[in-house]
N, C-alpha and C positions, 0 to 999 in steps of 0.2 A: 531083507527089504531091497528091492531094486533101486538103482539110482533115480529112476523116474519117480517112484513112490516116495523116496527120501526128499526129492525136490518138492513134490506136491505137499508133503507133510510140513516142510519148512515154510512154504508159502502160506499154508493154512494157519500155522501158528502165528505168523506175523500178521496175517489179515484179521484175526479175531479181535485184538485190542483196537486196531484201526477201525473196524466195523463198529465196535461199541462207541468209540469216540465220535464217529460220524453220526450215528443215531443220536447221541447225546447233544451234539452241536445243533443238529437239525431240529430236535425237539425243543431245545432252549430258544432257538431262533423263533420257532412258531409261537412259543409261549410268551416271549418277551416283545417281539416286534409285531407279528401278524395279529395276535390275539388282542393287542391294545391299539391297533390302527383305527383312527377315527374315520378313515376313508372306506372302511368295510362295514357292511350292515351287520346287525347282531347275529344273524344266522351264520355268517362267514366267520365271525370272531369266535363263536361257540365251536364251530367245526375245527378251527385252528387250535383252540385249547384242547379239544379232545384228541386230535391227531398228535399234538405236541406232547401231551401226557403219555400217549401210547408209545411214541418214539423214546421218551425218557424211560419208560418201563422196559422196553426191549433192551436198551442200553444197560439197565440195571440187571436184567436177567443174564445177559452175556457176561457182564462183569462178575456176577456172583458165581456163574459156572466156571469162569477162569480162576477165580480165587479158590474155589473148591477143587480145582484140578480136573474138572470135567471138561472135555473138549466138545463144544457144541456141534461141530460139524463131523466128528467121528473119524477123521482121517489122520490127524497129526500123531496120534499115539497108537497106531495099529502095530501089532506084532510085538 
């Protein structure tokens, strides 16, 4: 593996848990704050709940793949 690919692999491995954490935080924010905001109409609150759950789902998928040792982006464990 070239030094360039080793650097890319290291960055990819560090970025995966950070990505999962960001998706989780954004999803929880949408669920806890936006979905309960009285300033928004019911359609907006429903959309915030749907997108919030989607973000939490993406975070769960990434976390499960990491726990299983599968690298979602396919770069970090090449060769």
